[in-house]
C-alpha positions in Angstrom: -76.3 -13.6 -61.1 -76.7 -12.6 -57.3 -74.6 -16.0 -56.4 -72.1 -15.0 -59.2 -71.9 -11.3 -58.1 -71.2 -12.3 -54.7 -68.7 -14.9 -55.4 -66.7 -12.4 -57.2 -66.7 -10.0 -54.3 -65.6 -13.0 -52.4 -62.6 -13.8 -54.4 -61.6 -10.1 -54.7 -61.2 -9.8 -50.7 -59.2 -13.7 -49.9 -56.9 -12.2 -52.8 -56.5 -8.6 -51.4 -56.3 -10.6 -47.6 -53.6 -12.5 -48.8 -51.6 -9.8 -50.9 -51.7 -8.0 -46.9 -50.4 -10.6 -45.3 -47.4 -11.3 -47.9 -46.4 -8.0 -48.0 -46.4 -7.1 -44.1 -44.1 -10.6 -43.8 -41.8 -9.2 -46.5 -41.3 -6.1 -44.5 -41.4 -7.3 -40.7 -39.5 -9.7 -38.8 -39.9 -12.1 -36.4 -38.9 -9.6 -33.4 -41.5 -7.2 -35.1 -44.5 -9.0 -34.3 -46.5 -10.2 -31.3 -44.8 -12.5 -29.2 -41.7 -12.1 -30.7 -38.7 -12.5 -28.2 -37.1 -9.8 -29.3 -33.3 -11.0 -27.9 -31.1 -10.3 -31.4 -28.3 -7.9 -31.3 -30.1 -5.8 -34.0 -33.0 -4.8 -31.7 -30.6 -3.8 -29.3 -29.7 -1.1 -32.1 -32.4 -0.3 -33.9 -34.0 2.8 -33.0 -37.7 3.1 -31.6 -37.4 6.4 -30.4 -35.2 6.0 -27.6 -37.0 3.2 -26.2 -35.5 -0.6 -25.8 -35.8 -3.5 -25.1 -33.3 -3.6 -21.8 -31.3 -6.7 -23.3 -27.9 -7.0 -23.8 -26.3 -8.4 -27.7 -25.4 -12.5 -27.6 -21.3 -11.2 -28.0 -21.7 -8.9 -24.7 -18.5 -9.6 -22.9 -19.2 -10.3 -19.4 -15.7 -11.3 -18.0 -15.3 -7.3 -18.1 -17.7 -7.2 -15.2 -16.2 -10.3 -13.8 -13.8 -9.6 -10.0 -14.0 -13.6 -9.0 -10.5 -14.0 -10.5 -9.0 -10.2 -9.5 -10.2 -10.9 -5.8 -9.2 -14.4 -5.3 -5.6 -13.8 -6.4 -5.6 -10.8 -4.1 -6.4 -12.0 -1.4 -4.0 -14.3 -0.9 -0.9 -11.6 -1.3 -2.9 -9.2 1.6 -2.3 -9.3 4.8 -2.7 -8.4 8.5 -0.5 -6.0 9.8 0.0 -6.0 13.7 2.3 -2.9 15.3 3.1 -2.7 19.0 4.7 0.7 20.3 5.4 2.0 23.4 3.7 5.7 24.4 3.9 8.0 26.8 1.1 8.4 29.5 -0.3 11.7 28.9 -0.2 12.1 32.6 2.6 12.7 35.4 3.0 11.4 38.8 3.9 12.6 41.7 5.0 9.9 43.7 7.4 8.7 41.0 8.9 12.4 40.5 9.3 12.6 43.7 11.1 9.7 44.8 13.2 8.9 41.5 12.9 11.8 39.7 11.7 13.8 36.7 12.4 11.1 34.0 10.1 8.8 35.6 7.3 11.8 35.2 5.3 10.0 32.0 5.1 6.4 32.8 4.9 4.4 29.6 2.4 1.8 28.3 2.4 -0.6 25.6 -0.2 0.4 22.7 -1.2 -2.1 19.7 -1.6 -0.9 16.2 -3.1 -2.7 13.0 -3.6 -1.9 9.0 -2.8 -4.2 6.2 -0.4 -4.8 3.9 0.3 -6.5 0.4 3.2 -9.0 -0.5 4.8 -7.9 -3.6 7.8 -10.4 -4.1 7.6 -14.8 -3.6 10.4 -14.2 -0.8 8.4 -11.8 1.8 8.7 -7.8 0.9 5.9 -6.2 1.6 4.4 -3.0 1.1 2.3 -0.8 3.7 2.0 2.6 4.6 4.6 4.6 7.1 1.7 5.4 9.1 0.9 2.1 10.0 4.4 1.1 11.4 5.3 4.5 12.3 6.9 4.2 15.5 6.4 0.3 16.0 8.8 -1.1 18.2 7.7 -4.9 16.9 5.8 -5.3 13.9 3.9 -9.0 12.9 1.8 -10.2 10.2 -1.1 -12.6 9.8 -1.2 -14.2 6.4 -4.2 -15.0 4.6 -4.1 -19.0 5.8 -3.8 -17.7 9.5 0.0 -18.0 9.8 1.6 -15.1 11.4 5.5 -14.2 11.0 7.3 -11.5 12.4 8.5 -8.9 10.0 11.9 -6.9 9.7 10.8 -2.6 9.0 13.7 -2.1 6.1 12.3 1.0 5.6 9.7 3.5 5.3 9.1 7.2 3.3 7.0 9.7 5.1 7.1 12.0 2.1 4.9 9.5 0.2 3.2 7.8 3.3 4.7 4.1 2.6 7.0 1.6 3.9 8.4 -2.1 3.6 8.4 -5.0 5.7 10.3 -8.3 5.4 9.3 -11.6 6.5 10.6 -14.9 5.6 9.1 -16.9 3.0 9.3 -18.7 0.0 7.1 -19.2 -3.1 4.1 -16.7 -1.2 1.4 -15.6 -3.0 1.9 -12.0 -4.5 0.7 -9.5 -6.2 2.2 -7.3 -9.4 2.9 -3.9 -9.9 0.3 -3.0 -12.7 0.8 0.4 -14.4 -1.4 3.1 -12.4 -0.5 6.2 -14.8 -2.9 3.4 -17.5 -6.0 3.8 -15.6 -9.1 5.6 -16.8 -11.8 7.5 -14.7 -14.7 5.7 -14.3 -12.6 2.6 -14.7 -13.4 -0.8 -12.2 -11.6 -1.8 -9.1 -11.3 -3.3 -5.9 -9.9 -2.7 -2.5 -8.5 -5.4 -0.5 -8.0 -5.2 2.9 -8.6 -6.1 6.8 -10.8 -3.4 8.1 -11.6 -3.4 11.8 -9.7 -6.5 12.3 -12.9 -8.7 11.2 -10.2 -10.4 8.2 -9.4 -10.1 4.8 -12.6 -7.9 2.8 -12.8 -7.1 -0.9 -14.9 -3.9 -1.9 -15.2 -2.6 -5.8 -15.7 0.8 -7.3 -15.0 3.2 -10.1 -11.6 5.5 -10.2 -13.5 8.6 -9.3 -10.6 10.9 -9.9 -6.5 11.0 -10.3 -3.8 13.4 -8.8 -5.5 14.7 -5.8 -3.9 16.1 -3.2 -6.0 16.4 -0.5 -3.0 17.5 2.0 -3.0 14.9 4.8 1.0 14.5 4.5 1.4 18.1 5.5 -1.4 18.0 7.8 0.2 15.1 9.6 3.7 17.3 10.0 5.7 16.0 7.3 8.4 18.5 5.3 5.6 19.8 2.8 8.5 20.5 0.8 8.7 16.4 0.3 5.5 15.3 0.6 4.1 13.8 -2.7 0.3 13.9 -2.8 -1.4 11.9 -6.4 -3.5 10.0 -4.6 -5.8 8.0 -7.2 -9.2 8.4 -5.6 -12.5 5.5 -5.5 -16.2 4.8 -4.4 -14.5 1.6 -3.2 -15.5 0.9 0.5 -12.4 1.7 2.8 -12.5 1.9 6.8 -9.5 2.3 9.5 -7.4 -1.0 9.2 -7.5 -1.3 5.1 -5.0 1.7 5.2 -1.5 -0.5 3.6 -4.0 -2.6 1.0 -4.4 -3.0 -2.6 -6.2 -1.4 -4.6 -6.5 -3.6 -8.1 -7.5 -3.4 -11.3 -9.9 -6.5 -13.0 -6.7 -8.1 -14.2 -5.7 -8.4 -10.5 -2.6 -6.1 -10.8 -1.9 -4.0 -8.3 -2.4 -0.1 -9.4 -2.3 1.3 -5.8 -1.9 1.1 -2.0 -4.8 2.0 0.0 -3.8 5.0 2.0 -6.5 7.4 3.5 -10.5 8.2 3.4 -12.2 11.7 3.4 -14.6 11.3 6.3 -16.5 13.3 9.1 -17.1 10.3 11.1 -14.1 8.5 10.7 -15.6 5.6 8.7 -16.2 5.3 5.2 -18.3 7.8 3.4 -17.8 7.6 0.2 -14.1 8.9 -0.4 -11.3 6.4 -0.5 -7.1 7.6 -1.6 -5.1 4.9 -2.4 -0.9 5.7 -3.5 -0.4 5.0 -7.3 1.9 2.4 -7.8 4.4 4.6 -10.4 5.2 6.2 -7.3 5.0 3.2 -4.9 7.3 1.0 -6.6 10.1 3.2 -7.5 9.9 3.7 -3.5 10.2 0.1 -3.0 12.5 -0.4 -5.3 15.1 2.6 -3.9 14.5 0.7 -0.2 15.5 -2.5 -1.6 18.7 -1.5 -3.3 19.5 1.5 -1.1 18.1 1.4 2.0 16.4 5.1 1.6 14.9 6.5 -1.3 17.0 8.3 -3.9 14.8 11.4 -4.4 15.2 13.0 -7.7 14.4 17.2 -7.7 14.1 20.2 -9.7 14.5 22.5 -7.0 11.7 24.7 -7.8 8.6 25.9 -6.5 5.9 25.2 -8.0 1.4 25.8 -8.3 -1.5 24.7 -10.0 -2.7 27.1 -12.5 -6.5 28.6 -11.6 -8.0 31.6 -13.1 -6.5 34.1 -10.3 -2.8 32.8 -11.5 -3.8 32.8 -14.8 -4.9 36.5 -15.0 -1.9 37.2 -12.2 1.0 35.6 -15.0 -0.8 36.2 -17.8 -0.9 33.4 -19.0 -3.0 31.6 -21.5 -3.4 28.0 -20.1 -4.9 26.5 -17.4 -2.3 23.2 -17.6 0.8 22.5 -16.3 2.5 23.5 -13.3 3.6 27.3 -12.7 7.6 27.6 -11.4 7.0 30.4 -8.8 10.7 30.3 -7.7 14.1 28.6 -8.9 16.8 27.3 -6.0 19.8 28.9 -6.9 22.8 26.3 -7.9 20.0 24.0 -8.4 18.9 21.6 -11.6 16.3 24.2 -12.9 18.5 27.0 -12.1 21.6 25.3 -14.0 19.2 24.4 -17.0 17.8 27.5 -17.3 14.3 27.2 -16.1 12.7 30.5 -15.0 9.9 31.8 -12.4 7.1 32.3 -14.6 7.6 29.1 -16.7 5.3 26.8 -16.5 6.1 23.5 -17.2 4.0 21.4 -19.9 5.7 18.3 -20.5 8.9 16.2 -19.1 10.3 13.7 -22.1 7.6 14.2 -23.7 4.8 12.9 -21.4 2.2 15.8 -20.6 2.0 17.4 -17.5 -1.5 18.7 -16.0 -0.9 19.8 -12.6 1.4 19.8 -9.9 0.3 15.9 -8.8 1.4 14.9 -12.3 4.4 16.6 -12.2 5.8 15.4 -8.5 4.9 12.0 -10.2 6.6 12.2 -12.5 10.1 13.5 -10.9 9.7 11.3 -8.6 10.2 8.2 -11.1 13.7 9.4 -11.3 17.1 9.4 -9.7 19.5 11.8 -8.8 22.0 12.0 -11.6 19.1 11.5 -14.4 18.8 14.1 -17.1 15.3 14.5 -18.5 14.4 17.0 -21.0 11.7 19.8 -19.9 9.2 21.7 -22.0 8.0 25.2 -20.5 5.9 27.7 -22.0 7.7 31.5 -21.7 5.8 34.0 -23.1 3.9 32.2 -25.1 6.7 30.6 -26.7 7.5 27.0 -26.1 11.0 26.2 -24.8 12.8 23.0 -24.0 16.1 22.4 -21.3 18.0 19.4 -20.7 18.3 18.9 -17.0 20.2 17.2 -14.9 18.3 16.3 -11.8 19.9 16.5 -8.4 19.2 15.1 -5.4 18.6 17.4 -1.7 21.9 18.4 -1.2 22.0 19.1 -4.4 24.8 17.1 -6.1 24.1 14.3 -8.3 25.4 11.2 -6.6 23.3 8.2 -5.0 23.5 9.3 -0.9 23.1 6.1 0.8 22.6 5.4 4.6 26.3 4.6 5.2 27.5 8.0 3.8 25.0 9.6 5.7 26.6 8.0 8.7 30.5 8.8 7.9 28.9 12.5 7.2 28.0 12.4 11.0 30.9 10.6 12.0 29.3 8.8 14.6 28.4 5.2 15.4 25.1 4.1 16.9 23.0 1.3 18.5 19.4 1.1 19.4 19.3 1.2 23.3 19.1 -2.1 25.7 15.7 -2.5 27.9 17.8 -2.0 30.7 19.1 1.3 30.2 15.3 2.7 28.8 13.7 1.0 32.2 16.3 2.8 34.3 16.1 6.2 32.6 12.2 6.1 31.8 12.1 6.2 27.8 10.7 3.8 25.5 13.0 4.8 22.3 16.3 6.3 21.2 19.0 5.7 19.5 22.6 5.6 21.5 26.2 7.1 20.6 28.3 4.7 21.0 31.5 6.2 19.1 32.5 9.5 17.6 35.0 11.2 14.9 35.4 13.5 13.1 32.1 15.3 11.6 28.8 17.0 12.1 28.0 15.6 15.5 31.3 16.3 17.6 31.3 19.6 15.8 28.2 20.2 17.6 29.0 19.0 21.1 27.5 15.6 21.1 29.3 13.2 23.4 29.7 9.6 23.2 27.0 7.6 25.5 24.4 10.6 23.9 20.9 8.8 23.3 19.3 10.8 21.1 15.5 10.1 21.2 14.1 13.0 18.4 15.4 14.7 15.2 13.2 17.8 13.9 10.7 16.7 16.0 10.9 12.8 14.7 10.9 10.5 17.0 13.6 8.0 16.3 13.4 3.8 17.2 16.2 2.5 14.8 19.5 3.6 13.2 17.5 3.6 10.1 15.1 6.7 11.4 18.9 8.1 11.7 20.1 7.9 8.3 16.7 9.0 6.4 16.1 12.2 8.7 20.2 13.1 8.4 20.1 12.2 4.4 17.1 14.1 3.4 18.8 17.4 5.5 20.0 20.0 2.6 23.9 20.5 2.7 24.3 23.4 5.1 21.0 23.3 7.0 21.1 22.6 10.8 18.7 19.7 12.0 17.7 20.1 16.1 18.8 16.8 17.8 17.4 15.6 21.2 18.1 13.5 23.9 19.5 13.1 27.3 23.0 11.1 28.8 22.2 8.5 30.6 21.9 8.9 34.6 21.1 12.4 33.4 17.7 14.1 34.3 18.0 17.2 31.6 16.9 16.7 27.6 19.7 18.2 25.7 19.2 20.1 22.5 21.5 20.7 20.0 21.7 22.2 16.5 24.0 20.1 13.9 24.6 21.5 10.8 25.3 19.4 8.0 28.2 19.5 6.0 28.7 20.7 2.2 
């Protein structure tokens, strides 16, 4: 009897154990059991009180974080830019002054500078920063394959700190412009350039901010009314020599031109800034087609909207650009836009701040028509605006038209004359007709060394500065005559 009773107990225990195993197996998976690999997508997504294995799902797209293709394509299109220019010594030489006169008071010396550039066409157009080539007498570029070529400065635009160079070449590696307006915060980018003259270098980072106005163009003495700052801020490492280099997205598209860093030491400290391709592409197209930038203008004074401004103007919005003043008979004035209006859209595109409005308007040319949406006294209003140039007309103004208004022909000062009168730069007036210069009493032979405080190295400098002067304004021109010991200053009035 005891045997039968014990056998029954054993059978019940075995059956119970088997049932337990079967039930456990039916509600658990391999990855939940001890020794399971836990590599399936299900384990990555399953809620485990916020604790997960540090794995990735099998279908995770690793190519989204692969920088090698973008880097390989970019390095061959980025060049090293070397400049040479003449700088006046910062001391006076009493010996030269006594024997040769005041013009030899400040001896000249040759100085070299360097930066980076980006080839943007197979035939050799290169975009870089204006501050890289500013005041240069000679520019050379070194390609990634170590070939060195002389470069011509096609044009510059101090208002955006951009310049366009040209070298001879065919089938050169180059980058295509991407759309900088499509980039998002946190997006990965690569910065490619030539820091510290050590050779082409690639660094990676993310987009930290958009539309940054850091005041660097204003601080460097550029015309504040024309300067356009809407930088892409990244944390990709950028140092001296990177200026003019490429900022590209993961697809290798050019979305910016590296231009500045925020640093107490002069070296990278975590913040770098690039000019968006939306600005650079328009500037490049204008310089190629017209020789200078065709800048469309609303002719308004604007500001961002902070809490103080919102209270002052009794505004319910913090987005948009506040119109503080409207130029008489300008594009905005003719369309009916008034001080106190808040511009919130241009052709249907939202305007969040001043930088975005400047970038948007910069993409147009004089004579283009656009629709501007504003908020006025709490209500939306639309205005059809015909944009105008700095002179107030809708015409495309070329450098040749500017020279016609000046009524003069120019040539670079030859080297012998530079040595004789002790200057390292300047443009000489070789003939005069009826025009703005003759009306200011300037005579033939006069050598223009600066206009509005900006050094003159070429005839293109003359075209650019005078073409941006408003009609009726007076432009300060400085220079000297061959053989003379005195600097002359003239006020040239721009014709209507």
